[in-house]
N, C-alpha and C positions, 0 to 999 in steps of 0.2 A: 503494500499500500504505499509507504514512504516514497519507492521510487516513483510511482504512479502519480504521486502529488507534485513531485520534482519535475515531472514530465510536464504535467499540467500548467503549472507555473511558469514555464519556459513558451509552453504553447498563448497563455495567456498573455505574456509581455507581447508576444509577434501580433496578436490579434488586436490587442487595445492599448498596447504600449503602457499598462498598469503593470507596475512591479510587486508583484505580491510577497516577494520577499524582504519589503519594506513594512509591511502589515505584521501584527502580533499573530504568528501561525495558528495557534490553538483556536483562537476566536474567529479568525477568517477561514479557517479550515471548515469549521462547525456550521457556519454560515452558509458554506457553497456546498456542503453536502447535504445541508438540508432543502437547497435549492433544485439539488441535481435529482434527490428524491421525491422532491413534489412534480418534477416534469417525466417522474416513472422512467429514469434512464439510468442503467447498470454501467459503473465504470466512467472514469475520466476521460478515457480515449473516445468513447462513444458520445461523451457530453461534447468534446471540442467538436466533433464532427457536427454534432446538431447546432452549434454555435455557428459554424461556417456556412450550414445551408439556410439556417431560419433567422430573417433579421427580427421577427417579434422577440424570439428568445434572446438573442444577442443581445438587444436593446434592455431586456428584461434583467439580465446577468449584470451589465454595466451599471444600470439602477441601482441593484441590489449590491452590488459591491462597494459603491460609492458611500453609502450609507447616510442618506439624506434625512435628516432628523433636525427640525428647524423651527423657529416660530419667532414673531415680533417681539422686541423688547425682553427676549429672554434673560431670567435675572433681572427684574428691574431696579433693584437697587443698584445694581453696576451700570446700568443707563443713567440713573441719578449722579454717579460721579462722573459720568461722562458730560452730562448737563452741568452740572455746579463746577467741575473742575478743569475736565480734560478739554474740551471745546473753548473755554475762555482763556486756558494756557495756550491752546495751538493758536488763538488769532492773535493773542498779544506776541506771541513770538514770531509768528511766520506771517502776520496780515490775514486778509479775507481769501485770498485765493489758494485755498488749500488742496493739497493733493492728497485724496483718501482710496485706499486698496480695502476691500471686502475681498478676502481670498477664502477658497471655497465657500462660495456663498450659498451654496445649495438653491432653494426655490425662491429666493430673494426678499425674504424676511428680513435678513439683517441688513441688506446696502439700503432698503427701502426705510428700516428703521432710523438708519443714517442720516438718511436725508431728514425725514422729519425731526431727529433731535435737533441737528445742525440748524433748522427753519427757526427756531427759538432764537438763534445767533445772528443767522444770516439771511437776507433774501435767496428765495429758491433759485433765481437766475444767476446766482452766484456760486450754486453747490453743484460739483459734479463727483459722483462715485463711480470708480472704475470696479468691477465687479465680476469674478472669476470664478468659475468650476470644471473641473473634469468631466462633468456629464453633461453633453447637450442636452439629454431630455429634460434635466434639472433647469437649464437655464431658458429652454423653451417656455417650461411652466412659469419661471421668473418673469419674464416677458409680458406673459399673458396677465399676471398680476391677480388671480384669483383665488381666494383662500376662504378655508372654513373658519368657523366661529371661534374653534378653540386656536388656532394659530394667532388671532387677533386678539385675545382675551387680556393682553398686560399693554396693549396700546393705551395711551393716555385718552381719556373721554373725548377731551377737544380735539384730538387728530382723527379720533373713529367717526367723528359726526363730520369733519371738515373733509377727510381726505378717502372715506370708504361709503361705496354705495351697495345695498343688499341685491343680491341678485338672486332670487329663490333662496336656497338653504345658504347660500355662497356671499363672500363680500368681494368685490371689485375695487381696487386700490385707484386712485384716480389718475389720469395722466399726467397732471402737475408734478406728482412725485415720480412717476415710471419715467418722465423724461431726462430726470436728472442722473439715470443711472446708465452705465454703458456695459454691456455683459459680452465677457468672452469665453473662448475655452483655454484653461490653463492647467497644465498637470505640475503640481508643487514639487513632485518628486523627478522631473526630467526637463522641465520647459525653463528658458532663461528668465531670470526674474526681474522684473521693472524696477525703476529704481527713482529716487529723491522723493520719497513720500514724505508724509508729515503725521499720517496716522495710516498701521494697517490694523485692521480687523481678521482673526482668524480663530475661530472660537468651537469647541467640543469635536476637534476633527483629528487632532494631534493624537490622541488617546488611542486611538486604533493603530499607531504606528509603534515600530519598534523604538528602542531608546535611541540607537543609531541615528535613523531616519528623524526623528523628533529633532534631535541634537543639530543634523542638518540643517532642516527647515528653519529653526530658530536663529541660526548663525545667517542664512542667506536672507530672514527677515532684516536681521540687524543690519545688514549692508544695505538694503533697499530703503531705509529709512534715512532721513536726513538727522544730523544731531540735535539732539533733542526732541526728535520723534517720538510717537508711542506705539506699542503693540499692545492690544486689546486681546486677551485671550479668554477659554471658556473656566466655568468654575470648576470642572474637574482635572484642569490643568495648572502645570506650575515650570517656571523654569528652574530648576535648583541651581545649574552653574551660573546665573545670568552675569554675576560679575565678571566671571572668566571671559564670555562671549562678548561684553560690552555694554551690557545693560544696567540700569538703574531701578529698583522697584517701587515703583511710586505708590502704589498700592495692590492688593492682593493679586489682581488679574490685570493691571497696567505695570507696562514696563516702559521705561524712556531711555533712547539709545543715548550713552553718554555724553555729553558736553563737550 
C-alpha cells in the first residue's frame, strides 16, 4: 500500500501540480481514501485512470484536496484588532494606497471581509485586494459571490444590510464589494510570490501542511511583505520561529515584518 500511495503522489503532482508531500500524510491519505471509496473505485492506479478520463471526478478531487472551509469575519475578535489597530497602523505607515494579498482565499469570504473592514477607513474606490487560490472552482464561486446564511453570520449588521441581498435561501454580495477584488490562480507551494505587500492574509490553510512546507511559506510571505507590513494568520496557527524568520509578533495572529 505504501508503494501505491507513493505512485499516487507522483501521479497527482503530474496531473494537478499539487505536491502531496507538502501535506500531513496521515490526514491527507485518510481524506483521499474516503473519496476513492465514495466513488466505488479500488486502488490508487484505477483512481488515477478515472481522474484522467472523467473531468467531473477530476474537479471533485481537486476541490476536495484543497480543503475549502471559510466564512466572513471568521473569529470576529481578530477582525476587531484589524479594525482598531492594524488598518490604522498601515494607513499611518504607508498611506492610503495599500497593497493587500488574500492568499488561499477559498470562496472569497476573506477578501470580501477585507474590503468591508477597509471601507470603514478608506473610500471603496481606493481599495484593491489581490486574492489567490489553487482551485479554479472555488475562485469561480468567489466571483459569483453567493453565500449561505451561516457564512455571513459574523458580518457586522450594518454591512449585512448595505452589501448583501437575499436571493432565495442565499445572500448575494454587492458588485460594489466584488469589484474591489481581483482573483487569480496561485499555488503557494510552487508559484512565484508577488512582492511589496503591506498586508498578507492567509488563515487556517497551513495547518494541513508539513512543518517544512509551513516554514517555507512563512519565509516567502516575509519576503513578499514590505518592512513594517503585516501577516494575518488563522486561530489554529502560529509561527514558532518568527524571530528567526524576521517577524515581530504584534498579537496572537498578527506578525509584522521587522523594520
